Each structure stands twice: as C-alpha cells, then as structure tokens.
C-alpha positions, 0 to 999 in steps of 0.5 A: 451385109459383108461388115456385118458378117464379118463381125458376126463370125469374129464375135461368135468365134471368140465367144467359142473360144476354148479356155488357154493357159497362156504365159509371157516368155521374158527370152525372145529365143524361145521357139516352142513350150510344153506343159505337164498337168497334175504332176504327169508327163510333159506333152509334146512341144508347142510353137510360141507365137505373138509379139511379145512371144507367148506360150499357149496350151489349149485346156479345153479337154481337161476334166472338170476339177482341180488341176495344177500345170507347169510349163517349160520354155523350150530354145532351139539354138542352131548352135547349142542345139535343144535348151530348156528352161527349168519348170515354171511355179506351179499354176492352179486353176479349177475346171467348173463342173456342169451346172446343177439340173433344175429341181421342182419341176411341176405343171401349174394351172 
C-alpha cells in the first residue's frame, strides 16, 4: 500500500507541474540565472540546479498568447565578483488559451 501511495504522489506531482523554461549551462561556474519576458526588465536571480547545471524558470503565471524570453547566466566569483553573460537569443513560445466552450447544447428525447 505504501508503494502505491508513493507512486501515486510521484506521478500526480509530475502531472500537475507547471511549464518551465529550461536552458543547459555550459559554464559550470554559473550559480544563478535570470529571465526577461517580452522585452521587459530582467527578473530576480534564480539558483541553478542539477548535474549538468540547468537554468529553470516557472512560466505558470504567464498570460495566454505569444511571448519571447531571454536568459542571462550569472556567476558569483569570490575574486572577480558578479559576472553576467550576454543575453541569450530570444526564445519564442505561445501559451494556449482555454478551450472553446461547447456549443449547441440541447435536450434530446
């Protein structure tokens, strides 16, 4: 029973995960990354994680429609201080809207 519960929780968590914008980092000294959406200002730094290092941003709060995202890698060096990469090439994506409501609703004998 415990295995079934653990499997259920693991699969349900994955099934309800938000969409993420993810980028591989070639430089292993990168500690954080930040994102700009639709030409706006860069948001707060987000810690990188994993092996290999991955920059990951949650897009669950993004409005429906077409968007463009740019990422910057940040390395906090004890000697040289904060180093930021040049912005990445823009990544275009579209968040779909809600499904069209059903039409032609009627009672059938």
